[in-house]
C-alpha positions as CSV (number, residue, x, y, z in Angstrom):
1,M,-48.5,-168.4,-3.7
2,R,-48.2,-167.8,0.0
3,K,-46.2,-171.0,0.5
4,L,-43.8,-170.0,-2.2
5,R,-43.1,-166.6,-0.5
6,I,-42.5,-168.3,2.9
7,T,-40.2,-170.9,1.3
8,A,-38.3,-168.1,-0.5
9,L,-38.0,-166.2,2.8
10,I,-36.7,-169.2,4.6
11,L,-34.1,-169.9,1.9
12,L,-33.0,-166.3,1.9
13,C,-32.6,-166.4,5.7
14,L,-30.7,-169.7,5.5
15,G,-28.4,-168.3,2.8
16,L,-27.7,-165.2,4.8
17,L,-26.9,-167.3,7.9
18,I,-24.6,-169.6,6.0
19,G,-22.9,-166.7,4.3
20,G,-22.4,-164.9,7.6
21,I,-20.9,-168.0,9.1
22,G,-18.5,-168.4,6.1
23,I,-17.5,-164.8,6.3
24,G,-16.8,-165.1,10.0
25,M,-14.7,-168.2,9.5
26,C,-12.8,-166.6,6.7
27,F,-12.1,-163.5,8.9
28,V,-10.9,-165.8,11.8
29,E,-8.6,-167.7,9.5
30,A,-7.1,-164.7,7.8
31,S,-6.5,-162.8,11.1
32,S,-4.6,-165.8,12.5
33,F,-1.8,-165.2,9.9
34,T,1.3,-163.3,11.0
35,Y,2.9,-160.9,8.6
36,R,6.6,-161.0,8.1
37,D,7.8,-158.0,6.2
38,T,10.2,-159.4,3.6
39,A,10.7,-163.1,2.7
40,R,13.8,-163.8,0.6
41,L,13.5,-166.7,-1.6
42,N,16.3,-169.1,-2.6
43,M,18.1,-166.9,-5.2
44,T,20.6,-169.2,-7.0
45,Q,20.7,-167.7,-10.5
46,E,23.3,-164.9,-11.1
47,D,23.1,-162.9,-14.2
48,T,23.7,-159.5,-15.8
49,A,21.1,-157.5,-17.8
50,T,22.4,-154.9,-20.3
51,L,20.9,-152.0,-22.2
52,P,22.6,-149.8,-24.7
53,I,21.3,-146.3,-25.0
54,S,22.0,-143.9,-27.9
55,L,23.0,-140.5,-26.5
56,E,21.6,-137.4,-28.1
57,D,23.6,-134.1,-27.9
58,D,21.1,-132.5,-25.5
59,Q,21.0,-135.4,-23.0
60,R,23.1,-134.7,-19.9
61,L,21.3,-135.8,-16.8
62,L,21.3,-139.5,-15.8
63,S,19.1,-141.1,-13.2
64,Y,17.8,-144.5,-12.4
65,G,14.9,-146.1,-10.5
66,V,13.7,-149.5,-9.5
67,I,10.2,-150.8,-9.9
68,G,8.7,-153.9,-8.3
69,D,9.4,-156.3,-5.6
70,F,13.1,-157.1,-5.2
71,V,15.9,-156.3,-2.8
72,L,18.5,-153.7,-3.3
73,K,21.7,-155.1,-1.8
74,E,23.0,-153.1,1.1
75,N,25.9,-150.9,0.0
76,L,24.7,-151.2,-3.6
77,S,27.4,-150.3,-6.0
78,V,26.2,-147.7,-8.6
79,Q,29.0,-146.5,-10.9
80,L,29.6,-144.4,-13.9
81,L,32.7,-145.7,-15.7
82,E,34.6,-144.8,-18.9
83,D,35.6,-147.4,-21.4
84,K,37.0,-146.9,-24.9
85,E,35.3,-150.1,-26.1
86,V,31.9,-148.5,-25.7
87,P,31.0,-146.8,-29.0
88,A,30.9,-143.0,-29.0
89,G,27.4,-141.7,-28.5
90,T,26.3,-144.7,-26.5
91,L,25.6,-145.3,-22.8
92,Q,25.9,-148.9,-21.7
93,V,23.8,-149.9,-18.7
94,E,24.6,-153.2,-16.8
95,V,22.6,-154.5,-13.9
96,D,24.1,-157.4,-11.9
97,Y,21.5,-159.4,-10.0
98,R,20.7,-162.7,-8.2
99,S,17.3,-164.2,-8.7
100,V,15.1,-167.3,-8.4
101,P,15.5,-169.3,-11.6
102,G,12.8,-168.1,-14.0
103,C,13.1,-164.4,-13.0
104,D,15.1,-161.9,-15.0
105,M,15.4,-158.2,-15.2
106,D,13.7,-155.8,-17.7
107,L,15.6,-152.6,-18.4
108,Y,14.1,-149.7,-20.2
109,W,14.7,-146.0,-20.4
110,F,12.9,-142.8,-21.3
111,D,13.8,-139.2,-21.9
112,Y,12.1,-137.2,-19.2
113,G,12.7,-133.8,-20.8
114,E,15.3,-131.1,-20.4
115,G,18.0,-133.5,-21.5
116,G,17.4,-136.2,-18.9
117,I,17.7,-140.0,-19.3
118,H,16.0,-142.1,-16.7
119,V,16.6,-145.9,-16.6
120,N,14.1,-148.2,-14.9
121,I,14.9,-151.6,-13.6
122,A,12.0,-154.1,-13.1
123,P,11.9,-157.8,-12.4
124,N,10.2,-160.1,-14.8
125,V,8.7,-162.9,-12.7
126,R,7.6,-165.8,-14.9
127,V,5.5,-168.8,-13.9
128,E,8.7,-170.8,-13.7
129,A,9.9,-168.6,-10.9
130,L,6.6,-169.0,-9.0
131,M,6.9,-172.8,-9.4
132,N,10.5,-172.7,-8.1
133,A,9.3,-170.7,-5.0
134,K,6.1,-172.6,-4.4
135,D,7.5,-174.9,-1.7
136,Q,8.6,-172.0,0.5
137,I,5.4,-170.1,-0.1
138,L,3.2,-173.1,0.7
139,S,5.3,-173.9,3.8
140,D,4.8,-170.3,5.0
141,I,1.0,-170.6,4.5
142,K,1.0,-173.9,6.4
143,N,2.9,-172.2,9.2
144,R,0.4,-169.3,9.1
145,R,2.9,-166.7,7.9
146,I,2.8,-164.5,4.9
147,G,5.0,-161.7,3.6
148,E,6.4,-159.9,0.6
149,Y,8.4,-162.4,-1.4
150,Q,11.5,-161.1,-3.1
151,F,12.3,-162.9,-6.3
152,A,15.5,-160.9,-7.2
153,E,18.3,-158.9,-5.6
154,I,20.2,-156.2,-7.4
155,T,23.9,-156.4,-6.6
156,G,25.3,-153.7,-8.8
157,V,24.4,-151.1,-11.4
158,T,27.1,-149.8,-13.8
159,F,26.8,-147.1,-16.4
160,T,29.6,-147.2,-18.9
161,V,30.3,-144.4,-21.4
162,N,33.0,-143.7,-24.0
163,P,35.6,-141.2,-22.6
164,A,34.7,-138.7,-25.3
165,D,31.1,-138.6,-24.0
166,R,31.9,-138.5,-20.3
167,D,31.6,-134.7,-20.1
168,K,28.1,-135.0,-21.6
169,I,26.8,-137.1,-18.6
170,E,25.9,-135.7,-15.3
171,P,24.8,-138.4,-12.9
172,L,22.0,-137.7,-10.4
173,F,23.1,-140.4,-8.0
174,G,26.0,-140.6,-5.5
């Protein structure tokens, strides 16, 4: 019984020693990486995402937001336009973007009360996009760099409304 306790104590100490060495090596390796803030991937796909929104009589305020990791192009064009081809009572949202193949945009909206419409824009990064970006990510790891990888860049946001509904909309953006 005593031999069993001594053997168990020796195994415990060896396990703690090996675990400590492993944690130390992991810390040394992780601390040797340099962090680069934003790493743009090769964005070759250009597309437009659209979302029609049915306007209620009490909805007046319009805002938008972005969720997730993607780049907003400098001098991003956000417009509210009038077009007779948009059906009355409808707000058409169009988001122009560039992305890594396999990444597209999800658009959704919600009524945030007091007559406000808020449109959210979020990238949908699928496994295909990760596979298209893996060479650059693995190259960065090999070169001991890591960063926030941007899979998409928004180049423009356009809200289009029928001229009859224009006075119903009050944009909360410049």
